[in-house]
C-alpha positions in Angstrom: 132.1 114.7 79.7 132.0 110.9 80.2 132.9 111.2 83.9 131.3 108.7 86.2 130.7 108.3 89.9 132.3 105.2 91.2 134.6 103.8 94.0 138.4 104.0 93.7 140.2 101.5 91.4 143.8 100.4 91.1 145.8 102.9 89.0 143.7 106.0 89.8 145.6 109.3 89.9 144.6 112.6 91.4 145.9 116.1 90.7 145.9 117.9 94.0 144.3 121.4 94.3 147.3 123.7 93.8 149.1 121.1 91.6 151.1 117.9 92.1 149.9 114.5 90.7 149.7 111.5 93.0 148.3 108.0 93.0 144.9 108.2 94.6 145.7 105.6 97.2 148.8 107.6 98.3 146.8 110.8 98.4 144.1 109.3 100.6 146.7 107.6 102.8 148.4 111.1 103.3 145.0 112.4 104.3 144.7 109.7 107.0 141.8 107.9 105.3 141.5 104.3 106.5 141.8 101.4 104.0 138.2 100.5 104.5 137.0 104.1 103.9 139.3 104.5 100.9 137.6 101.5 99.2 134.1 102.9 99.7 134.6 106.6 99.2 132.9 107.7 96.0 134.9 109.6 93.4 134.1 111.3 90.1 136.4 109.9 87.5 137.1 109.8 83.8 139.1 106.7 83.1 141.8 106.6 85.8 141.8 110.4 86.3 140.0 111.5 89.5 138.2 114.8 89.3 136.7 114.8 92.8 136.8 112.7 96.0 133.4 113.1 97.8 133.8 115.0 101.0 137.5 115.2 100.7 138.9 117.1 97.7 138.5 118.5 94.2 141.1 118.1 91.5 143.1 121.0 90.2 141.8 119.8 86.8 138.2 120.9 87.5 138.5 123.8 89.9 136.4 126.8 89.2 138.1 130.0 88.0 137.4 133.2 86.2 136.7 131.3 82.9 134.1 128.9 84.5 130.7 129.2 82.8 128.8 126.5 84.6 129.0 124.7 88.0 127.4 121.5 89.1 126.6 120.9 92.8 126.4 117.3 93.9 124.9 116.7 97.4 124.3 113.6 99.5 120.7 112.8 100.0 
């Protein structure tokens, strides 16, 4: 609830799939994403917590598991 699609902002954090919290900028740098691409890559966020990075990763916080009742598929048109 209350999550939005936006571009990355200063202070964003990402919980990697499998665990481990990182600043979003550091995570994307580790993934070899250029500075220009980092600025324009859409994310799904609630506040400064990133749930998904389009085309790159999904947060441990929102992964599907055996208790998942509903999935949302977001595609690029």
